[in-house]
KEFI-611106 format. One record per residue (C-alpha): residue number from 0; residue in three letters; x, z, y. Coordinates in Angstrom, 1 decimal, padded with zeros to 4 digits. Each point is the difference from the previous one (the first is absolute). Example, Ala and Ser with C-alpha at 12.3 -4.5 7.8 and 13.67 -1.06 7.14 Angstrom:
pos | code | px | pz | py
0 | ALA | 012.3 | 007.8 | -004.5
1 | SER | 001.4 | -000.7 | 003.4
This chain:
pos | code | px | pz | py
0 | MET | 050.1 | -037.5 | 012.5
1 | ALA | -002.4 | 001.1 | 002.6
2 | ILE | -003.7 | -000.2 | 000.9
3 | LYS | -000.6 | -002.6 | 002.7
4 | ASP | -003.1 | -001.0 | 002.0
5 | LYS | -001.5 | -003.5 | -000.4
6 | ALA | 001.7 | -001.4 | 003.2
7 | ALA | 003.5 | 001.0 | -001.4
8 | LEU | -000.8 | -001.4 | -003.5
9 | LYS | -001.3 | -003.3 | 001.4
10 | LYS | 003.4 | -000.6 | 001.7
11 | TYR | 001.7 | 000.0 | -003.4
12 | PHE | -001.9 | -003.1 | -001.0
13 | GLU | 000.0 | -002.1 | 003.2
14 | THR | 000.8 | -003.7 | -000.3
15 | GLY | 003.7 | -000.7 | -000.6
16 | LYS | 000.8 | 003.6 | -001.1
17 | ARG | 001.2 | 000.9 | -003.5
18 | PRO | -001.4 | 003.5 | -001.1
19 | LYS | 002.5 | 002.2 | -001.6
20 | GLU | -000.4 | 002.4 | -002.9
21 | SER | -000.4 | 003.0 | 002.4
22 | ASN | -002.8 | -001.9 | 001.8
23 | PHE | -001.9 | -000.4 | -003.2
24 | GLU | 000.5 | 003.8 | -000.7
25 | ASP | -001.4 | 000.8 | 003.5
26 | LEU | -003.0 | -002.1 | -000.8
27 | ILE | -000.6 | 001.6 | -003.3
28 | ASP | 000.4 | 003.6 | 001.4
29 | SER | -002.2 | -000.8 | 002.9
30 | SER | -002.9 | -001.0 | -002.3
31 | ILE | -002.4 | 002.1 | -002.1
32 | ASN | 000.5 | -000.3 | -003.7
33 | LYS | -003.2 | 000.6 | -001.8
34 | GLU | 001.7 | 001.3 | -003.1
35 | ASP | 002.2 | 002.4 | 001.8
36 | ALA | -002.8 | 001.2 | 002.4
37 | ASN | -002.5 | 000.2 | -002.8
38 | ILE | -002.5 | -002.2 | 001.8
39 | THR | -002.7 | -002.0 | -001.7
40 | VAL | -001.9 | -002.9 | 001.7
41 | GLU | -003.0 | -001.5 | -001.7
42 | ASN | -002.8 | -002.1 | 001.5
43 | GLU | 000.7 | 001.3 | 003.5
44 | ASP | 000.0 | 003.6 | -001.3
45 | ILE | 003.3 | 002.1 | 000.5
46 | GLY | 001.0 | 002.8 | -002.2
47 | ILE | 002.8 | 002.5 | 000.8
48 | GLY | 001.5 | 002.4 | -002.5
49 | LEU | -002.4 | -001.1 | -002.9
50 | ALA | 001.1 | 000.2 | -003.7
51 | TYR | 001.4 | -003.3 | -001.4
52 | GLY | -002.9 | -002.3 | -001.0
53 | THR | -002.6 | 001.8 | 002.2
54 | SER | -002.0 | -002.2 | 002.3
55 | PRO | -000.9 | 001.3 | 003.5
56 | SER | -003.7 | 000.9 | 000.3
57 | ALA | -000.4 | -000.5 | 003.7
58 | LYS | 001.6 | -001.9 | 002.9
59 | LEU | 002.6 | 002.7 | 000.2
60 | HIS | 000.5 | 002.3 | -003.1
61 | VAL | 002.6 | 002.7 | 000.5
62 | LYS | 001.1 | 002.6 | -002.8
63 | GLY | 002.0 | 002.9 | 001.4
64 | THR | 000.4 | 001.8 | 003.3
65 | THR | -000.9 | -002.1 | 003.0
66 | GLN | 000.9 | 000.7 | 003.6
67 | LEU | -001.6 | -001.7 | 003.0
68 | SER | 001.3 | 000.1 | 003.5
69 | GLY | -002.2 | -001.3 | 002.8
70 | SER | -003.7 | -001.0 | 000.0
71 | VAL | -002.0 | -001.3 | -002.9
72 | ASN | -003.0 | -002.2 | 000.9
73 | ILE | -002.7 | -000.4 | -002.7
74 | THR | -002.8 | -002.5 | 000.8
75 | PRO | -002.9 | -001.4 | -002.0
76 | THR | 000.6 | -003.1 | -002.0
77 | LEU | -001.5 | -003.2 | 001.2
78 | ILE | -001.8 | -001.8 | -002.9
79 | SER | 000.1 | -003.8 | -000.1
80 | GLY | -003.0 | -001.9 | 001.6
81 | THR | -003.2 | 001.4 | 001.5
82 | VAL | -003.4 | 001.3 | -001.0
83 | SER | -003.5 | -000.6 | 001.3
84 | GLY | -003.2 | 002.0 | -000.6
85 | ASN | -003.1 | 001.5 | 001.7
86 | LYS | -000.6 | 003.6 | 001.0
87 | ASP | -002.1 | 002.2 | -002.3
88 | THR | -000.4 | -002.9 | -002.5
89 | TYR | 000.0 | 000.3 | -003.7
90 | ASP | -000.3 | -003.7 | -001.1
91 | LYS | 001.9 | -000.3 | -003.4
92 | LYS | -002.5 | 000.3 | -002.9
93 | LEU | 001.5 | 001.5 | -003.2
94 | THR | -000.7 | -000.8 | -003.6
95 | GLY | -003.3 | 001.1 | -001.6
96 | THR | -002.8 | 002.3 | 001.4
97 | VAL | -000.4 | 003.8 | 000.2
98 | ASP | -002.7 | 002.7 | -000.6
99 | GLY | -000.3 | 003.6 | 001.2
100 | ALA | -002.6 | 002.8 | -000.4
101 | ASN | -001.6 | 001.9 | 002.7
102 | GLY | 002.0 | 003.2 | 000.9
103 | SER | 003.0 | -001.2 | -002.2
104 | ASN | 003.5 | -001.0 | 001.2
105 | THR | 000.8 | -002.1 | -003.1
106 | LEU | -000.1 | -003.8 | 000.3
107 | ASN | -000.3 | -001.9 | -003.3
108 | GLY | 000.9 | -003.7 | 000.0
109 | THR | -001.2 | -002.9 | -002.1
110 | GLY | 002.7 | -002.8 | -000.4
111 | THR | 002.2 | 001.8 | 002.4
112 | LEU | 003.8 | 000.3 | 000.3
113 | PHE | 000.4 | 003.3 | 001.8
114 | ASN | 003.6 | 000.6 | -001.3
115 | SER | 001.4 | -003.2 | 001.4
116 | GLU | -002.2 | -000.4 | 003.1
117 | LEU | -000.4 | 003.5 | 001.5
118 | SER | 002.1 | 003.0 | 001.0
119 | ASP | -000.6 | 003.7 | 000.4
120 | GLY | -000.9 | 000.8 | 003.6
121 | GLN | -001.2 | -003.6 | 000.8
122 | THR | -003.2 | -000.5 | 002.1
123 | ILE | -002.5 | -002.3 | -001.6
124 | LYS | -003.3 | -001.5 | 001.0
125 | ILE | -003.1 | 000.0 | -002.1
126 | GLY | -003.1 | -001.4 | 001.4
127 | ASP | -000.2 | 001.0 | 003.6
128 | GLY | 002.1 | 003.2 | -000.2
129 | THR | 003.6 | 000.8 | -000.5
130 | CYS | 001.7 | 002.8 | -002.2
131 | THR | 003.4 | 001.1 | -000.9
132 | ILE | 001.4 | 000.0 | -003.7
133 | ASP | 001.0 | 003.3 | -001.3
134 | THR | 001.5 | -001.0 | -003.4
135 | VAL | 000.0 | -003.2 | -001.9
136 | LYS | -000.5 | 000.9 | -003.7
137 | ASP | 000.0 | -003.4 | -001.7
138 | ASP | -001.1 | -003.6 | 000.4
139 | THR | -003.8 | 001.1 | 000.1
140 | SER | 000.0 | 003.5 | 001.4
141 | LEU | 001.1 | 001.8 | 003.1
142 | THR | -001.1 | 003.0 | 002.1
143 | LEU | -000.6 | 000.1 | 003.8
144 | ASP | 000.6 | 002.8 | 002.4
145 | SER | -003.7 | 000.4 | 000.8
146 | ASN | -003.3 | -000.4 | -001.9
147 | PHE | -002.5 | -002.7 | 000.2
148 | SER | -003.1 | 000.8 | 002.0
149 | SER | -002.0 | -002.6 | -002.0
150 | ALA | 000.5 | -001.9 | -003.2
151 | ILE | 001.7 | -003.4 | 000.0
152 | THR | -000.3 | -002.6 | -002.7
153 | GLY | 001.9 | -003.3 | -000.4
154 | GLU | 001.7 | 000.1 | 003.3
155 | ASP | 003.0 | -002.1 | 001.0
156 | ILE | 003.1 | 001.9 | 001.3
157 | TYR | 002.1 | -001.2 | 002.9
158 | VAL | 003.5 | 001.0 | 001.4
159 | CYS | 002.0 | -000.8 | 003.1
160 | GLU | 002.3 | -003.0 | -000.6
161 | LEU | 002.0 | -001.8 | 002.7
162 | ILE | 001.2 | -003.6 | -000.1
163 | GLY | 003.7 | -000.6 | 000.5
164 | SER | 001.7 | -003.1 | 001.4
165 | GLY | 003.7 | -000.5 | -001.0
166 | THR | 000.0 | 003.4 | -001.8
167 | ASP | 001.8 | 001.1 | -003.2
168 | PHE | -001.8 | 003.3 | -000.6
169 | LEU | 001.0 | 000.3 | -003.7
170 | ASN | 003.7 | 000.1 | 000.7
171 | GLU | -000.1 | 001.9 | 003.3
172 | ILE | -002.4 | 002.9 | -000.5
173 | SER | -001.5 | 001.9 | -003.0
174 | VAL | -003.3 | 001.8 | -000.7
175 | GLY | 000.0 | 003.4 | 001.7
176 | ASP | 002.3 | -001.1 | 002.8
177 | ASN | -001.0 | 000.8 | 003.6
178 | VAL | -000.4 | -003.0 | 002.3
179 | GLU | -000.5 | -000.1 | 003.7
180 | ILE | -002.3 | -002.6 | 001.4
181 | ASP | -000.6 | 000.0 | 003.9
182 | GLY | 001.1 | 003.6 | 000.3
183 | ASN | -002.1 | 001.3 | -002.9
184 | ILE | 001.2 | 001.3 | -003.4
185 | TYR | -001.6 | -001.3 | -003.2
186 | ILE | 000.8 | 000.4 | -003.7
187 | VAL | 000.6 | -003.0 | -002.3
188 | ALA | -002.6 | -000.1 | -002.7
189 | LYS | -000.1 | -001.7 | -003.4
190 | GLY | -000.9 | -003.7 | -000.2
191 | THR | 002.6 | -001.0 | 002.7
192 | ASN | 001.7 | -003.3 | -000.7
193 | ALA | 002.4 | -002.3 | 001.9
194 | THR | -002.5 | -001.0 | 002.7
195 | HIS | -002.9 | 002.6 | -000.3
196 | LEU | 000.6 | 003.5 | 001.2
197 | ARG | -002.6 | 002.7 | -001.3
198 | LEU | -000.1 | 003.3 | 002.0
199 | ASN | -001.3 | 003.4 | -000.7
200 | ARG | -002.6 | -000.3 | 002.9
201 | ALA | -001.4 | -002.7 | 002.5
202 | LEU | 002.0 | -001.0 | 003.1
203 | VAL | -000.5 | 002.2 | 003.1
204 | LYS | 000.5 | -003.1 | 002.2
205 | ASN | -000.5 | -003.7 | -000.5
206 | ALA | 003.2 | -001.8 | -001.0
207 | THR | 000.9 | -003.6 | 000.6
208 | GLU | 003.4 | -001.0 | -001.2
209 | ILE | 001.3 | 003.6 | 000.4
210 | SER | 003.5 | 001.1 | -001.4
211 | VAL | 000.2 | 002.4 | -002.6
212 | TYR | 002.7 | 002.8 | -000.2
213 | ALA | 000.9 | 002.0 | -003.1
214 | THR | 000.4 | 003.6 | 000.9
215 | SER | 001.4 | 002.9 | -001.9
216 | ASP | 001.3 | 003.5 | 000.5
217 | LEU | 003.1 | 000.0 | 002.4
218 | LEU | 001.7 | 002.5 | -002.3
219 | ASN | -000.9 | 001.3 | -003.5
220 | ILE | 002.4 | 002.4 | -001.7
221 | GLN | -001.0 | 001.2 | -003.5
222 | ASN | 001.6 | 002.5 | -002.5
223 | ILE | 000.9 | -000.7 | -003.7
224 | ASP | -003.7 | 000.4 | -000.9
225 | SER | -001.1 | -002.6 | 002.6
226 | ALA | -001.7 | 002.7 | 002.1
227 | PRO | 000.2 | -000.6 | 003.7
228 | VAL | 002.7 | 002.1 | 001.7
229 | LEU | 000.0 | -001.6 | 003.6
230 | THR | -002.4 | -002.7 | 001.3
231 | ILE | -000.3 | -001.7 | 003.2
232 | ASP | -003.0 | -002.3 | 000.0
233 | LYS | -000.8 | -003.0 | 001.9
234 | GLU | -001.8 | 002.0 | 002.6
235 | GLY | 002.9 | 002.2 | 000.7
236 | ASN | -001.3 | 003.0 | -001.9
237 | VAL | 002.6 | 002.1 | -001.7
238 | GLY | -000.7 | 001.9 | -003.2
239 | ILE | 002.4 | 002.4 | -001.6
240 | GLY | -000.8 | 001.1 | -003.6
241 | THR | -003.5 | -001.7 | 000.3
242 | THR | -001.9 | -002.8 | -001.5
243 | PRO | 001.2 | -003.4 | 000.9
244 | SER | -002.6 | -000.1 | 002.9
245 | PRO | 000.6 | 002.7 | 002.6
246 | GLU | -003.2 | 000.4 | 002.2
247 | ALA | 001.7 | 001.5 | 003.1
248 | LYS | 003.1 | -000.8 | 002.1
249 | LEU | 001.8 | 002.8 | -002.0
250 | GLU | -001.4 | 001.2 | -003.3
251 | VAL | 002.1 | 002.5 | -002.1
252 | VAL | -000.9 | 001.5 | -003.3
253 | GLY | 002.0 | 003.1 | -000.9
254 | ASN | 002.0 | 002.5 | 001.9
255 | THR | 001.5 | -001.1 | 003.2
256 | SER | 002.7 | 001.8 | 001.9
257 | LEU | 000.7 | -000.8 | 003.7
258 | GLY | 002.8 | 001.4 | 002.2
259 | GLY | -000.7 | -000.2 | 003.7
260 | THR | -003.1 | -001.1 | 001.8
261 | LEU | -002.8 | -002.0 | -001.5
262 | ASP | -002.0 | -001.8 | 002.7
263 | VAL | -003.3 | -001.4 | -001.3
264 | THR | -002.7 | -001.9 | 001.9
265 | GLY | -003.3 | -000.3 | -001.7
266 | ASP | -001.7 | 001.6 | -003.0
267 | THR | 002.5 | 001.7 | -002.5
268 | SER | -001.1 | 001.3 | -003.4
269 | VAL | 002.1 | 002.4 | -002.0
270 | SER | -000.8 | 002.3 | -003.0
271 | LYS | 002.3 | 002.8 | 001.3
272 | LEU | 002.0 | 000.3 | 003.1
273 | VAL | 002.9 | 002.6 | 000.3
274 | ALA | 001.8 | 000.1 | 003.3
275 | GLU | 001.6 | 002.4 | 002.3
276 | ASN | -001.3 | -001.7 | 003.1
277 | ILE | -003.2 | -002.1 | 000.2
278 | GLN | -001.2 | -001.6 | 003.3
279 | VAL | -003.4 | -001.5 | -000.1
280 | GLY | -001.6 | -001.8 | 003.0
281 | VAL | 002.8 | 001.0 | 002.3
282 | SER | -001.6 | -001.6 | 003.1
283 | GLY | -003.4 | 001.7 | -000.6
284 | VAL | -001.9 | 001.3 | -002.9
285 | GLY | 001.0 | -000.6 | -003.6
286 | LYS | -001.8 | 000.7 | -003.3
287 | ILE | 001.2 | 000.5 | -003.5
288 | ASN | -002.7 | -000.6 | -002.7
289 | THR | 000.4 | 002.7 | -002.8
290 | SER | -002.0 | 000.7 | -003.2
291 | ILE | -001.7 | 003.0 | 001.7
292 | GLY | -000.7 | -001.5 | 003.4
293 | ASP | 001.5 | -001.6 | 003.1
294 | LEU | 003.0 | 001.7 | 001.7
295 | THR | 000.0 | -000.8 | 003.7
296 | LEU | 003.1 | 000.4 | 002.1
297 | GLU | -000.6 | -000.1 | 003.8
298 | SER | 002.7 | -000.8 | 002.6
299 | ALA | -000.5 | 003.5 | 001.5
300 | GLY | 001.2 | 001.5 | -003.3
301 | ASN | -003.4 | 001.1 | -001.4
302 | ILE | -000.5 | -000.6 | -003.7
303 | THR | -003.5 | -000.1 | -001.6
304 | LEU | -001.0 | -000.3 | -003.7
305 | LYS | -003.5 | -001.3 | -000.4
306 | SER | -001.6 | 000.1 | -003.6
307 | ALA | -003.5 | -000.3 | -001.2
308 | LYS | -000.4 | 003.8 | 000.3
309 | GLY | 000.9 | 000.1 | 003.7
310 | THR | 002.8 | -000.2 | 002.4
311 | VAL | 002.9 | 002.5 | 000.6
312 | THR | 003.1 | -000.1 | 002.3
313 | VAL | 003.4 | 001.2 | -000.7
314 | ASP | -000.4 | 002.8 | 002.5
315 | GLU | -003.1 | 001.2 | -001.9
316 | LEU | 001.9 | -000.1 | -003.2
317 | ILE | 002.7 | 002.1 | 001.5
318 | GLY | -002.7 | 002.4 | 001.2
319 | VAL | -001.6 | 000.2 | -003.5
320 | ASP | 003.5 | 000.8 | -001.5
321 | SER | 000.5 | 002.7 | 002.7
322 | LYS | -003.4 | 001.6 | -000.6
323 | ILE | 000.6 | 000.1 | -003.8
324 | ALA | 003.4 | 001.6 | 000.5
325 | THR | -001.5 | 002.5 | 002.5
326 | ASP | -002.9 | 000.8 | -002.3
327 | ILE | 002.2 | 000.5 | -003.0
328 | ALA | 002.4 | 002.3 | 001.9
329 | ALA | -002.9 | 002.0 | 001.5
330 | GLU | -001.7 | 000.3 | -003.4
331 | ALA | 003.2 | 001.1 | -001.6
332 | THR | 000.7 | 002.6 | 002.7
333 | ARG | -003.6 | 001.4 | -000.3
334 | THR | 000.2 | 000.1 | -003.7
335 | ASN | 003.4 | 001.6 | 000.0
336 | ASP | -001.2 | 002.6 | 002.5
337 | LYS | -003.0 | 000.7 | -002.2
338 | ILE | 002.2 | 000.3 | -003.1
339 | ALA | 002.4 | 002.4 | 001.7
340 | THR | -002.9 | 002.1 | 001.4
341 | ASP | -001.8 | 000.1 | -003.4
342 | ILE | 003.2 | 000.9 | -001.8
343 | ALA | 000.8 | 002.9 | 002.5
344 | ALA | -003.5 | 001.3 | -000.1
345 | GLU | -000.1 | -000.2 | -003.8
346 | ALA | 003.5 | 001.8 | -000.2
347 | SER | -001.1 | 002.7 | 002.4
348 | ARG | -003.3 | 000.6 | -001.8
349 | THR | 001.8 | 000.0 | -003.4
350 | ASN | 002.7 | 002.3 | 001.3
351 | ASN | -002.5 | 002.4 | 001.4
352 | LYS | -002.0 | 000.1 | -003.2
353 | ILE | 003.2 | 000.6 | -002.1
354 | ALA | 001.1 | 002.8 | 002.3
355 | THR | -003.5 | 001.5 | 000.0
356 | ASP | -000.3 | -000.3 | -003.7
357 | ILE | 003.5 | 001.6 | -000.6
358 | ALA | -000.8 | 002.8 | 002.5
359 | ALA | -003.2 | 000.8 | -001.5
360 | GLU | 001.4 | 000.0 | -003.6
361 | ALA | 002.9 | 002.2 | 001.1
362 | THR | -002.3 | 002.4 | 001.8
363 | GLY | -002.3 | 000.2 | -003.1
364 | ALA | 003.0 | 000.8 | -002.2
365 | ASN | 001.3 | 002.7 | 002.3
366 | ASP | -003.4 | 001.6 | 000.5
367 | SER | -000.7 | 000.3 | -003.8
368 | ASP | 003.2 | 000.2 | -002.1
369 | TYR | 002.5 | 001.5 | 002.4
370 | LYS | -002.6 | 002.7 | 000.9
371 | ARG | -000.3 | 000.8 | -003.7
372 | GLY | 003.8 | 000.6 | -000.3
373 | ILE | 001.1 | -003.3 | -001.5
374 | ASN | 003.3 | -001.0 | 001.4
375 | LYS | -000.4 | -003.9 | -000.3
376 | PRO | -002.9 | -002.3 | -000.2
377 | ARG | -001.0 | -001.5 | -003.4
378 | LEU | 000.1 | -003.6 | -000.6
379 | ASN | -003.7 | -000.5 | 000.4
380 | GLN | 000.1 | 001.6 | 003.4
381 | LEU | 002.5 | -002.8 | 001.5
382 | PRO | -001.4 | -002.4 | 002.5
383 | ASP | -002.3 | -002.6 | -001.5
384 | ILE | 002.1 | -003.2 | 000.1
385 | SER | -003.0 | -002.3 | -000.8
386 | ASN | -001.2 | 000.4 | 003.7
387 | PHE | 003.4 | -001.2 | 001.1
388 | LYS | -000.1 | -003.0 | -002.2
389 | ASN | -003.5 | -000.9 | 001.3
390 | SER | 001.2 | 000.2 | 003.5
391 | ILE | 002.9 | -002.4 | -000.8
392 | LYS | -002.5 | -002.5 | -001.5
393 | LEU | -002.1 | 000.2 | 003.2
394 | LEU | 003.1 | -000.7 | 002.1
395 | PHE | 001.0 | -003.2 | -001.9
396 | GLY | -003.6 | -001.0 | -000.2
397 | GLY | -000.2 | -000.1 | 003.8
398 | VAL | 003.2 | -002.0 | 000.2
399 | LEU | -001.3 | -002.6 | -002.4
400 | THR | -003.2 | -000.3 | 001.9
401 | ALA | 001.8 | -000.5 | 003.3
402 | LEU | 002.2 | -002.7 | -001.7
403 | GLY | -003.1 | -001.7 | -001.4
404 | THR | -001.5 | -000.1 | 003.5
405 | LEU | 003.2 | -001.7 | 001.3
406 | ALA | -000.2 | -002.7 | -002.7
407 | GLU | -003.6 | -000.7 | 000.8
408 | ASN | 000.7 | -000.3 | 003.7
409 | ILE | 002.9 | -002.4 | -000.6
410 | LYS | -002.2 | -002.0 | -002.3
411 | VAL | -002.6 | -000.3 | 002.7
412 | VAL | 002.7 | -001.4 | 002.4
413 | ASP | 001.2 | -002.4 | -002.8
414 | ASP | -003.7 | -001.3 | -000.4
415 | GLU | 000.0 | -000.7 | 003.8
416 | VAL | 003.1 | -001.9 | -000.3
417 | ASP | -001.5 | -002.1 | -002.8
418 | GLU | -003.1 | -000.6 | 002.1
419 | ILE | 002.3 | -001.3 | 002.7
420 | LYS | 001.9 | -002.3 | -002.4
421 | ASP | -003.3 | -001.4 | -001.3
422 | LEU | -001.0 | -000.8 | 003.6
423 | LEU | 003.2 | -001.8 | 000.8
424 | LEU | 000.9 | -001.5 | -003.4
425 | PRO | -003.2 | -000.9 | -001.8
426 | LYS | 000.3 | -000.4 | -003.7
427 | ILE | -000.9 | -003.6 | -001.3
428 | LYS | -001.0 | -001.3 | -003.4
429 | ILE | -000.1 | -003.7 | -000.8
430 | GLY | -003.5 | -001.0 | -000.7
431 | GLU | -001.5 | 002.9 | 001.8
432 | LYS | -002.9 | -000.8 | 002.4
433 | LYS | 001.2 | 001.4 | 003.3
434 | TYR | 000.5 | -001.0 | 003.7
435 | GLY | -002.9 | -002.6 | -000.2
436 | GLY | 001.1 | -001.8 | -003.1
437 | ILE | 002.0 | 000.0 | -003.2
438 | ILE | 003.8 | 001.2 | 000.3
439 | PHE | 002.2 | -002.7 | -001.6
440 | ALA | 003.4 | 000.9 | 001.5
441 | PRO | 001.3 | 002.8 | 002.2
442 | GLY | -001.7 | -000.3 | 003.4
443 | LEU | -002.2 | -002.9 | -001.1
444 | VAL | -003.6 | -000.3 | -001.1
445 | CYS | -002.1 | -003.1 | -000.8
446 | GLU | -003.7 | -000.1 | 000.6
447 | GLU | -002.3 | 000.6 | -002.9
448 | ARG | -001.8 | -003.0 | -001.6
449 | SER | -001.7 | -001.9 | 002.8
450 | GLU | -002.2 | -003.1 | 000.8
451 | ALA | 003.1 | -002.0 | 000.5
452 | ASP | 000.9 | 000.6 | -003.6
453 | SER | -002.8 | -002.2 | -001.2
454 | THR | -000.6 | -002.4 | 002.9
455 | ARG | 003.6 | -001.2 | 000.5
456 | LEU | 001.2 | -001.1 | 003.5
457 | THR | 002.4 | -002.4 | 001.6
458 | TRP | 003.3 | 001.4 | 001.2
459 | SER | -001.1 | 000.2 | 003.6
460 | GLU | -003.4 | 001.4 | -001.0
461 | ALA | 001.9 | 002.7 | -002.0
462 | ILE | 002.2 | 001.0 | 003.0
463 | THR | -003.2 | 000.4 | 002.1
464 | TYR | -001.9 | 001.9 | -002.7
465 | CYS | 002.8 | 002.5 | -000.3
466 | ASP | 000.6 | 000.4 | 003.7
467 | ASP | -003.9 | 000.6 | 000.6
468 | LEU | -000.3 | 002.3 | -003.0
469 | SER | -001.2 | 003.6 | 000.9
470 | THR | -000.6 | 002.7 | -002.8
471 | THR | -001.0 | 003.5 | 000.0
472 | PHE | 001.3 | 002.6 | -002.7
473 | ASP | -001.2 | 003.5 | -000.7
474 | THR | 002.9 | 002.4 | -000.3
475 | THR | 000.9 | 003.7 | 000.3
476 | ASP | 003.0 | 001.4 | 001.9
477 | TYR | 002.6 | 002.3 | -001.4
478 | ARG | -002.2 | 003.1 | 000.8
479 | GLY | -002.9 | -001.5 | -002.0
480 | SER | -002.0 | -001.1 | 003.2
481 | PHE | -002.2 | -003.1 | -000.5
482 | ALA | 000.7 | -003.0 | 002.2
483 | GLU | -001.0 | -003.6 | 000.3
484 | GLU | 002.8 | -002.3 | 001.1
485 | MET | -000.3 | -003.7 | 001.2
486 | TYR | 002.8 | -002.5 | -000.7
487 | THR | 000.3 | -003.2 | 002.1
488 | ASP | 003.7 | -000.9 | -000.5
489 | TRP | -000.5 | -002.2 | -003.0
490 | ARG | 002.1 | -003.2 | -000.4
491 | LEU | 000.8 | -002.7 | -002.7
492 | PRO | 002.7 | 001.2 | -002.3
493 | THR | 003.5 | -001.5 | 000.0
494 | LYS | 001.4 | -001.9 | -002.9
495 | HIS | 001.9 | 003.1 | -001.1
496 | GLU | -002.9 | 002.4 | 000.4
497 | LEU | -002.2 | -002.4 | -002.0
498 | ASN | 002.4 | 000.2 | -002.9
499 | LEU | 000.0 | 003.8 | 000.3
500 | MET | -003.8 | -000.1 | -000.4
501 | TYR | 000.3 | -002.2 | -003.0
502 | GLU | 002.8 | 002.2 | -001.6
503 | ASN | -001.3 | 003.5 | 000.8
504 | LEU | -003.8 | -000.5 | -000.2
505 | HIS | -001.3 | -003.2 | -001.7
506 | LYS | 002.5 | 000.1 | -002.9
507 | LYS | -001.3 | 003.6 | -000.7
508 | SER | -003.6 | -001.2 | 000.3
509 | VAL | -000.5 | 002.0 | 003.3
510 | GLY | -001.8 | -001.4 | 003.0
511 | GLY | -002.4 | -002.5 | -001.5
512 | PHE | 002.0 | -003.1 | 000.9
513 | GLU | -001.0 | -003.5 | -001.4
514 | ASP | 002.4 | -001.9 | -002.2
515 | ASP | 000.3 | -002.5 | 002.8
516 | SER | 002.2 | -000.9 | 003.0
517 | HIS | 000.1 | 002.2 | 003.1
518 | TRP | 001.2 | -000.9 | 003.5
519 | SER | 003.1 | 001.5 | 001.6
520 | SER | 000.8 | -000.1 | 003.7
521 | THR | 003.4 | -001.5 | -000.6
522 | GLU | 000.2 | -003.7 | 001.0
523 | PHE | 001.8 | -002.7 | -001.9
524 | ASN | -000.2 | -002.4 | 002.9
525 | THR | -002.6 | -001.2 | 002.5
526 | ASN | -002.5 | -001.3 | -002.8
527 | LEU | 000.9 | 002.4 | -002.9
528 | ALA | -000.1 | 003.8 | -000.6
529 | TRP | 001.2 | 002.1 | -002.9
530 | SER | -002.7 | 001.1 | -002.4
531 | GLN | 000.4 | 001.9 | -003.5
532 | GLY | -001.9 | -000.6 | -003.1
533 | PHE | -001.3 | 003.2 | -001.4
534 | ASN | -000.4 | -001.6 | -003.4
535 | ASN | 003.8 | -000.3 | -000.5
536 | GLY | 001.7 | 001.5 | 003.1
537 | ARG | 001.4 | -003.4 | 001.1
538 | GLN | 000.5 | -000.5 | 003.8
539 | SER | -000.3 | -003.5 | 001.3
540 | SER | -000.8 | -002.0 | 003.2
541 | ASN | -003.6 | -000.8 | 000.6
542 | LEU | -001.8 | -002.3 | 002.5
543 | LYS | -001.4 | 002.2 | 002.8
544 | SER | -003.2 | -001.9 | -000.2
545 | ASN | -000.5 | 001.1 | -003.7
546 | TYR | -002.6 | 002.8 | -000.8
547 | VAL | 001.8 | 002.9 | -001.5
548 | ARG | -000.8 | 003.7 | -000.5
549 | VAL | 000.9 | 002.8 | 002.4
550 | ARG | 000.9 | 003.6 | 000.0
551 | ALA | 000.8 | 001.7 | 003.3
552 | VAL | 002.7 | 002.7 | 000.4
553 | ARG | 000.9 | 002.7 | 002.5
554 | ALA | 002.9 | 002.5 | 000.5
555 | PHE | -000.6 | 003.8 | 000.1
């Protein structure tokens, strides 16, 4: 009995030969027995190590430890047939009509079937404009991610629908799946059937008999609670401990420990960095953004900390420390010298007074009593000890006064240190109006309520508005001197910063935000950017041509 290759086994059964028992044993031992190997094959799906009676849930379903040697290539799945459709076209009319009030983001339907025909995050066309669905509530009610600028009544509603040829969408893709069409990613929306593909938004390019690929995350590992542990998405972004959609090439939530050198090209954001050796901008000048200002490291070795209260170099900080130490030492020496001098003077004066009082008392006793023949002085003729007691009190009073002077001098030095700390490390308070706006996170302020809050802008107009924004702000420095500062470094907030504004300000009724969508600078793709609804905190993609509210931010 031995395991043989195919060539050897075939020789046992050549024409004219009579296979022996051992030949059949070799054949059996060289084949895979599904029962012994615990392998299940159903409908082209293969299961390995599954419990008896369990059907595989994928093309390859493995239970237990799996070890792979070599490369693993994962490619999008080609869907049967092709699709055709026109760029920027919403041509599929849905059931019923819709109404919406001016200034509202609620869409009410008459005879509509929102639950079966529409999906959250889908872009729809009403009249001559498009908008994005925030939440489908029921068949006749949904909310949008922006408000109507005028009332609508009895309008039809349209979505993007592509026509398939030779397709079988119902069996090959599902609602919510990502599909790639001519290099662009779309999401499958409700209403898709075997030959009609509904998307979350219109096509970016015209499509004529174009192939469709189903895309998914390359790797998605979850824990027992179905929370993502490790994700590699279709764009190559890696997320560890994050949501299923990492937004950077490497996004890590939680503590990270690295041994050795971390070489990063591009912007890197961390909440706390602890390291023995940090090299920033090795070839020239690097910069670290901190909550109190920008820390600049120059190739010549100079380090500068720039905050809203001014700029200071490390050499200046060292000089400040040296001056504080020198001042404290000098003050202590001067105070000690004064204490010693005061104590010596008080002791000398007290001793002289005690000696004078005793001598005077003794002289008085000798002159009177002894001259009258009395051999020893009476008790009332002994030196008056109350004078001595008063002298001791004066002595200790001088000591206490000197010690008090030392304490006051040390307090003055401490106060100077506090002033320096206030200069370099300004205290912040979320919601406080400072640095030209309203503080909503360490090192970040947003502008106060502005014209862009009410007028709404497209995404590109929002970028221009923030870049061109210039504000003045009345302030006082740490010594109480009045100053007027001008700020011109405003910009559109990132997706993360926009959420901080919502959580730290709007949810606490601070900042005067509208319950409406606000733009972020984070792009979803060429035609979409992220926005956040301040009525529910939901973040979603939005057409850059839509008109949405704007609130600029700057760092301090």
